[in-house]
Each structure stands twice: as C-alpha cells, then as structure tokens.
C-alpha positions in Angstrom: -17.4 30.6 -26.7 -18.4 27.7 -24.5 -19.6 24.5 -26.2 -21.0 21.4 -24.7 -17.7 19.7 -25.3 -15.8 22.4 -23.4 -18.2 22.3 -20.5 -17.8 18.5 -20.3 -14.0 18.7 -20.3 -13.7 21.5 -17.7 -16.6 20.1 -15.7 -15.0 16.7 -15.4 -11.7 18.3 -14.4 -13.4 20.4 -11.8 -15.1 17.3 -10.3 -11.9 15.3 -10.3 -10.0 18.2 -8.6 -12.7 18.2 -5.9 -12.3 14.5 -5.4 -8.5 14.9 -4.9 -9.0 17.8 -2.5 -11.5 15.8 -0.4 -9.2 12.8 -0.4 -6.3 15.0 0.8 -8.4 16.6 3.4 -9.5 13.2 4.8 -5.8 12.3 5.5 -3.3 15.0 5.8 -4.8 17.0 8.8 -4.8 13.7 10.8 -1.7 11.9 9.5 0.3 12.7 12.6 -2.5 12.5 15.1 -2.1 8.8 16.0 0.8 6.5 16.9 2.6 4.3 14.4 1.2 0.8 14.1 3.0 -2.6 14.5 4.6 -4.2 12.9 5.5 -3.0 9.4 4.7 0.8 9.8 7.0 1.2 12.8 9.8 -0.8 11.2 9.8 1.2 8.0 9.7 4.5 9.9 12.6 3.4 12.2 14.7 2.1 9.3 14.3 5.5 7.5 15.1 7.4 10.7 18.1 5.2 11.7 19.8 4.6 8.4 22.4 7.3 7.6 23.6 5.2 4.7 21.1 5.3 1.7 22.5 2.0 0.4 22.7 0.1 3.7 19.6 0.2 5.8 19.6 -0.7 9.5 17.0 -1.5 12.1 17.5 -1.6 15.9 14.7 -4.2 16.2 17.1 -6.8 14.9 18.4 -7.0 18.4 21.6 -5.0 18.1 22.8 -1.5 17.4 25.8 -2.8 15.6 26.5 -1.1 12.2 27.2 -4.5 10.8 23.6 -5.6 11.2 21.8 -4.4 8.1 18.1 -4.6 7.2 17.9 -6.3 3.8 14.2 -7.1 3.5 12.9 -4.6 1.0 13.9 -2.4 -2.0 14.9 1.2 -1.2 12.4 3.5 -2.8 9.9 3.8 0.0 12.6 4.2 2.6 14.3 6.9 0.5 11.0 8.7 0.2 10.4 8.5 4.0 13.9 9.7 4.7 13.2 12.7 2.4 9.9 13.6 4.1 11.6 13.2 7.5 14.3 15.6 6.4 11.5 18.2 5.5 8.9 17.6 8.2 11.0 16.1 11.0 11.0 12.6 12.4 7.2 12.4 13.0 4.2 10.2 12.2 3.2 12.8 9.6 6.5 12.5 7.8 6.3 8.7 7.9 2.8 8.7 6.4 3.2 11.6 4.0 3.6 9.6 0.8 0.8 7.1 1.2 -2.1 9.5 0.7 -0.1 11.1 -2.1 0.2 7.8 -3.9 -3.5 7.2 -3.2 -4.5 10.5 -4.9 -2.2 9.5 -7.7 -4.0 6.2 -8.1 -7.3 8.0 -8.2 -6.1 10.5 -10.9 -4.4 7.7 -12.9 -7.5 5.6 -12.7 -9.5 8.4 -14.2 -7.1 8.8 -17.1 -6.9 5.0 -17.6 -10.7 4.8 -17.8 -10.9 7.6 -20.3 -8.2 5.9 -22.4 -10.0 2.6 -22.4 -13.7 3.7 -22.7 -13.3 7.1 -24.3 -15.7 8.5 -21.7 -15.1 11.0 -18.9 -18.2 9.5 -17.2 -16.3 6.2 -16.8 -13.3 8.0 -15.4 -15.3 10.0 -12.7 -17.2 7.0 -11.6 -14.1 4.9 -11.4 -12.2 7.5 -9.5 -15.0 8.3 -7.0 -15.6 4.6 -6.4 -12.5 4.5 -4.2 -14.5 6.4 -1.6 -16.6 3.3 -0.9 -13.6 0.9 -0.8 -13.1 0.8 2.9 -10.0 -1.4 2.7 -8.3 1.1 0.3 -9.2 4.0 2.6 -7.8 2.3 5.6 -4.6 1.5 3.8 -4.1 5.2 2.9 -3.8 6.0 6.6 -0.6 4.1 7.3 2.9 3.8 6.0 3.1 0.8 3.7 4.5 -0.6 0.5 1.2 -1.7 -1.0 -0.2 1.6 -2.1 3.0 2.8 -3.8 3.4 -0.5 -5.7 -0.3 -0.4 -6.7 0.4 3.0 -8.2 3.4 1.8 -10.2 1.6 -1.3 -11.5 -1.3 0.9 -12.6 1.1 3.3 -14.2 2.8 0.5 -16.2 -0.5 -0.9 -17.5 -1.7 2.6 -18.3 1.4 3.0 -20.5 0.7 -0.4 -22.1 -2.9 0.6 -22.9 -1.6 3.7 -24.7 1.1 1.8 -26.6 -1.4 0.8 -29.3 -1.7 4.5 -30.4 1.6 5.9 -29.2 4.7 3.8 -29.3 6.4 6.1 -26.8 4.0 4.8 -24.1 6.2 1.8 -23.7 8.6 4.2 -21.8 5.8 4.7 -19.3 5.2 1.0 -19.0 8.9 0.2 -18.3 9.2 3.2 -16.0 6.3 1.8 -13.9 7.9 -1.6 -13.9 11.3 -0.3 -12.8 10.0 1.9 -10.0 7.6 -1.0 -9.0 10.6 -3.3 -8.6 12.4 -0.6 -6.5 9.3 -0.4 -4.4 8.4 -4.0 -3.8 10.8 -6.3 -5.6 9.3 -8.9 -8.0 5.8 -7.6 -7.4 6.8 -4.8 -9.7 7.3 -7.3 -12.5 3.7 -8.5 -12.4 2.6 -6.1 -15.2 4.8 -8.1 -17.6 2.7 -11.2 -16.9 -0.5 -9.2 -17.5 0.8 -8.0 -20.9 1.6 -11.5 -22.0 -1.8 -12.8 -21.0 -3.6 -9.8 -22.7 -1.5 -10.5 -25.8 -2.6 -14.1 -25.8 -6.2 -13.1 -25.4 -6.1 -10.6 -28.2 -3.6 -12.4 -30.4 -1.6 -9.2 -30.7 2.2 -9.5 -30.5 3.2 -6.5 -32.6 4.8 -4.8 -29.6 7.7 -7.3 -29.8 8.8 -5.5 -33.0 8.5 -2.1 -31.5 11.8 -0.2 -31.0 10.5 1.8 -28.0 9.6 -1.5 -26.2 13.2 -2.6 -26.2 14.6 0.8 -25.4 12.1 0.8 -22.5 13.6 -2.5 -21.3 17.0 -0.8 -21.1 15.4 2.1 -19.2 13.9 -0.2 -16.7 17.1 -2.2 -16.2 18.9 1.1 -15.7 16.5 2.0 -12.9 16.6 -1.4 -11.2 20.2 -2.7 -11.6 22.4 -0.1 -9.8 20.9 -0.6 -6.3 20.8 -4.4 -6.6 24.5 -4.4 -7.7 25.5 -2.2 -4.8 23.7 -4.5 -2.3 25.2 -7.6 -3.9 28.8 -6.2 -3.8 28.3 -5.1 -0.2 26.5 -8.0 1.3 27.0 -10.9 -1.1 24.8 -14.0 -1.0 23.4 -12.9 2.4 21.5 -10.1 0.6 19.8 -12.5 -1.8 19.0 -15.0 1.0 17.0 -12.3 2.9 15.8 -10.1 0.0 14.7 -12.8 -2.5 14.7 -16.3 -1.0 13.1 -15.5 2.3 11.0 -12.4 1.7 9.8 -13.5 -1.8 10.1 -17.2 -2.5 9.5 -18.4 1.0 6.6 -16.0 1.5 5.0 -17.4 -1.6 5.5 -21.1 -0.7 5.0 -21.0 3.1 3.0 -19.0 5.6 5.6 -17.1 7.5 5.5 -14.6 10.5 2.0 -15.7 11.5 0.6 -14.6 8.1 -0.5 -18.0 6.7 -4.1 -17.8 5.5 -6.4 -20.0 3.4 -6.7 -19.3 -0.3 -10.2 -17.6 0.1 -8.8 -15.1 2.6 -9.2 -12.1 0.3 -12.8 -13.0 -0.4 -13.5 -12.4 3.3 -11.9 -8.9 3.0 -14.0 -8.1 -0.1 -17.3 -9.1 1.4 -16.9 -6.8 4.5 -17.2 -3.6 2.4 -19.9 -2.2 0.1 -17.4 -2.1 -2.7 -18.0 -5.8 -3.1 -21.4 -5.2 -4.5 -20.1 -2.7 -7.1 -17.1 -4.9 -7.9 -19.3 -8.0 -8.4 -21.6 -6.1 -10.7 -18.7 -4.7 -12.6 -17.1 -8.1 -13.0 -20.3 -9.7 -14.2 -20.9 -6.9 -16.8 -17.2 -7.1 -17.9 -17.3 -10.8 -18.5 -20.4 -10.4 -20.6 -18.9 -7.5 -22.5 -15.7 -9.4 -23.1 -17.7 -12.3 -24.5 -19.4 -9.8 -26.8 -16.0 -8.7 -28.1 -15.9 -5.4 -26.3 -12.1 -5.4 -26.0 -11.8 -2.3 -23.8 -12.9 -4.5 -20.8 -10.4 -7.3 -21.4 -7.2 -5.6 -20.0 -8.7 -4.5 -16.6 -10.5 -7.9 -16.3 -7.3 -9.8 -17.0 -5.3 -7.5 -14.6 -7.8 -8.1 -11.8 -8.0 -11.9 -12.2 -4.2 -12.3 -12.6 -3.3 -10.2 -9.6 -6.0 -11.7 -7.4 -4.9 -15.2 -8.2 -1.2 -14.5 -7.6 -1.8 -13.2 -4.1 -4.5 -15.8 -3.3 -2.1 -18.6 -4.2 0.7 -17.1 -2.1 0.9 -19.0 1.2 1.8 -15.8 3.1 -1.0 -13.3 3.0 -1.1 -9.8 4.4 -4.4 -7.9 4.2 -2.7 -5.0 2.4 -1.3 -7.1 -0.4 -4.6 -7.2 -2.3 -5.0 -3.4 -2.6 -3.3 -3.6 -6.0 -6.5 -5.0 -7.5 -8.8 -2.1 -6.5 -7.8 0.2 -9.4 -8.7 -2.5 -11.9 -12.0 -3.2 -10.2 -12.6 0.6 -10.3 -12.0 0.6 -14.0 -14.6 -2.2 -14.5 -17.1 -0.4 -12.4 -16.6 2.8 -14.3 -16.7 1.0 -17.7 -19.9 -0.8 -16.8 -21.7 2.4 -15.6 -20.6 4.2 -18.7 -21.9 1.4 -21.0 -25.3 1.4 -19.2 -25.6 5.2 -19.5 -24.7 5.1 -23.2 -28.3 4.3 -24.0 -29.4 7.6 -22.5 -29.4 10.2 -25.2 -29.7 13.3 -23.1 -26.2 14.4 -22.1 -27.4 16.4 -19.0 -29.1 13.3 -17.6 -25.8 11.4 -17.9 -24.0 14.2 -16.2 -26.5 14.4 -13.4 -26.5 10.7 -12.9 -22.7 10.7 -12.7 -22.6 13.6 -10.2 -25.3 11.9 -8.0 -23.4 8.6 -7.9 -20.1 10.3 -7.2 -21.7 12.4 -4.5 -23.1 9.3 -2.8 -19.7 7.6 -3.0 -17.9 10.7 -1.5 -20.4 11.2 1.3 -20.0 7.5 2.2 -16.3 7.8 2.3 -16.2 11.0 4.4 -18.5 9.3 6.9 -16.4 6.2 7.0 -13.3 8.4 7.6 -14.8 9.4 11.0 -14.9 5.7 11.9 -11.3 5.2 10.5 -9.9 8.0 12.7 -11.6 6.5 15.8 -10.2 3.1 14.9 -6.7 4.4 14.5 -6.7 5.8 18.0 -5.9 2.3 19.4 -5.2 2.6 23.2 -2.4 0.0 23.1 -0.5 1.8 20.3 -0.9 5.2 22.0 0.4 3.6 25.3 3.4 2.1 23.5 4.2 5.6 22.2 3.9 7.0 25.7 6.2 4.3 27.1 8.7 4.6 24.2 8.9 8.3 24.6 9.6 7.8 28.4 12.2 5.2 27.7 14.0 7.6 25.3 15.4 9.5 28.3 15.0 7.2 31.3 18.0 5.0 32.3 19.3 4.7 28.8 22.2 2.5 29.9 19.8 -0.3 31.0 18.5 -3.1 28.8 14.8 -3.0 27.8 12.7 -6.2 27.4 9.1 -6.5 26.2 7.0 -9.2 27.9 3.8 -10.0 25.8 0.6 -11.6 26.9 0.7 -15.4 26.7 -0.9 -15.9 23.3 0.4 -17.4 20.1 0.9 -14.1 18.3 2.0 -11.9 21.1 5.7 -12.0 20.0 4.6 -9.8 17.1 2.9 -7.2 19.2 4.7 -4.1 20.5 8.5 -4.3 20.0 8.8 -2.4 16.7 6.9 0.6 18.0 8.9 0.6 21.2 12.0 0.6 19.1 10.8 3.5 17.1 9.7 5.7 20.0 12.5 4.8 22.4 15.3 4.7 19.9 16.6 1.7 21.9 17.1 -2.0 21.3 14.1 -3.8 22.7 14.3 -7.6 23.4 11.2 -9.6 23.3 11.0 -12.0 26.2 9.5 -15.4 25.5 9.6 -16.3 29.2 7.6 -15.2 32.3 9.0 -12.2 34.0 10.2 -12.5 37.6 7.5 -11.8 40.1 7.3 -8.1 41.0 5.3 -5.9 43.4 2.7 -4.3 41.1 2.7 -1.2 43.3 6.2 -0.5 42.2 5.6 0.0 38.6 7.7 2.8 37.2 5.0 3.7 34.6 1.4 2.6 34.2 -0.8 2.9 31.1 -4.1 1.4 30.1 -2.5 -1.6 28.4 1.1 -1.8 29.7 3.2 -1.4 32.8 7.0 -0.8 33.2 9.1 -2.4 36.0 12.7 -2.6 36.8 14.0 -6.0 37.8 17.7 -6.8 38.3 18.9 -3.9 36.2 16.5 -4.5 33.3 13.5 -2.4 32.3 10.5 -4.7 31.6 7.6 -3.4 29.5 4.7 -5.8 30.4 1.5 -6.1 28.4 -1.4 -6.4 30.7 -4.2 -6.2 28.2 -4.6 -7.5 24.6 -4.2 -5.0 21.8 -7.7 -4.5 20.3 
C-alpha cells in the first residue's frame, strides 16, 4: 500500500531521473557535431590519441614527433578515460567529450544525495540538482573536454564522504577515494578537500575523526591510488617531471600569470554576474550566513567549501574560466538548503511538492533554451575551418613542413596550432614572423577564416580573420 512517504521517495527519484535524462539529451546527441576547441581540448584529445604508452604521454604540438619528447603537464586519469572512449567510439570529437557530461550528471546526482544528507530533505536535493540548469557557465563547461568538471566531481565526492563520516565511519573511505582520484585528475587541486575538512573542524571544534581507524586506513588507500603513477613518472623522467608537473604547472601558475591567463583577483566575480545563477547564489549565500550564525550547522560545510575554493582560485595569479566550476555544487547545496528552510514553514506537503516541481521546471526549461544558444556558440567558424584544413593536411604533401601564421595580436600565438595538430596528425610550427609575400590567387585552400599557401616547400596556414 502506498503511503505519503513512499510517494515522496519514488516521486523524488522519478524527478531526479528525468533531470539526468534531460541533461544527457542536451549533450550526447551533439557532442560530436562541432570541432574541438583550442587550446586545452585539442591538446588533451591529441595526447590521448597519440600516446601508445599509458605511462608516458606525448604531444606533437611540442614541436617534434620524437618519442623522447613527453608531455608531463597533467596527471593521467582524464587521458586514460579519453583513450578508453576512443578505443570504443573511435578517435572522434564524441569520444573526446564523452566523459565530461557523464561527470556532470554525476555531479548533479551527488549534489542531490549530499543535500539530502545535510538537510534531511528531498526538496533541498531536487532544488539543488535542478539549479545547475540555470548555471550557464557550468552548462558550457559540460560541452568540452576538460579537467575541471571531473575534479569538481571528485572534490564533491570526497566532501560527501566527510559529511557522512559523522554517522558512518566507513565514509572516510569515500573521502579518501575522492581525494586520491582527484589528485590523479588535477594534481594538488584534488587535495583541497583536506583543507576544507580542517577549516570545518576548526569551525565546529570537532577533531574526533583523528582518532578514527577508518580515517587512517583511508589515507593508505588514497596513497595507494596516487603513489604508483607518480613513482613511475619520477623513475622515468627524474627531476624534469617535477619541474613541469609541479613547479611550472602548479606553483608557477599560482604565483604568476602564465600563458596569457593572468587576471585580476575579482575575475571570477565577472563570470558569476553574467548568469542568472548569481541571483540564486547570492540569496543562498546570504541565507546560509544567517543560518550559520543561528547555529544551523548543516549550512556550515557547504559555506566553508565555497568560500575556501573561491578564495584559492581567486588568489591564484593564473586564472582559467573553467577553474571555478568546482564551487558550483556547493552553491547549489546552499540554494537547495535555503529553499528547503523557507518551505519548512508550509505545513501542507502537497504545496511543498508543487512549489519544488514548479521551480525545477522553470530551471530546466531555462537550461534547455540556453542549450540552443550553446550549440550555436559552439559552431565557431574559425574552429570548423581549422578542422577542415587539418583534415586536408592529413593527406596532402605529408613530407612538407607546416607552419601556422596568426594575426598580429598579442594572443594569436595561442590560437589554432593545437587543433591543427589534432586534425592533421602533423607537427605544426607557429610562426612569429611575417610570411613571405604570396599571390593570394594561388591559395591551395581557402576557408572563411584561414588560407593555405605553399612557399619554398613549406605549407603556411594563414589566419585572415580573428577567431570570434
């Protein structure tokens, strides 16, 4: 016999399932319909395609096809996953992007479970999960191959485990599993949950976990996940591995603005204010601060998580727009918790359910409409042209050198080379000099944004219009 409790449980599961299906439908049918982006997406896809050695990654974009020239920038997990999807689906854009929406759906599901664990309410979970549909930045990130969405999932998984450790000591295994896989995804970023746990323990004056056996067994589990790959890389490449992997791509990124990614400290505020999510997040933050002052401890962990992560990436001198997606799940938790607390004063259960469904519907409809804009934005002419040129270069005069000549601006050296490498499968040199004068009527290939010429035995890919 159905009870109100049973209806609530199965009803919330049904709504959550619909949210996941809609999210999947927004991305998977179109994941292979547009060209890979520059820089990072093309580099990661090429590294996965090119590297036969699962413990020694290579990238042609480093200027040589030599097997001694290895790519040591990132941990292996994302590359391993892309290699696996390429083995199943072929070397395609779909295979490269396959995992990002999957991790995004995982973030949505885990946010629902996290909210339910914190606030003991399925209403909070559904509102938190559906709020991702109005987070434009998050939705854009799901459409490309990147490291930010996977590491956001593992950070959320770790803190979900920590939140459950108060009731179940075995939840520490989940915490350390998330930390270990987070490190294998994005290096020291995966360690950030440890800082959040310390800050939360300071705020709540609770250090009992230090005496918990499963905590320390979990540490061993995490080390067992992280250590083998790092030892192999150290034995194979020595100090050169650490110079690239840690000193340049972590420490120098934090202390200096590198690769044209230096931005002011308030950079991420400008990203927030460009999306309607900012209004919800602002209201959720205000309510959470008030609730925390009122000793409602369930708000403390997501609030500390958001503030800590936001400040870490804001203080970093090198800022990528995608870095900050790790904070969105915690803002979603605050939004869900605030909505649940406001509805708690409504006694009629059907009114709470109806209000939740209405709000979730508004969020989803907004997200689906935004997805139409996202797909149009992804069809960038310059990237499609680079794909066309790269495909042509794959079989045309493969013995000749290829050089890319950018427009004369300060950032053009970071334009098209990685995508050309991916689609052509050839070394592409970026020319920081003016190309010799040519007869424009003798272009071997013309597209909307680029032209290809042959001069003195070299194929020049010349940018003629800026990438939008």
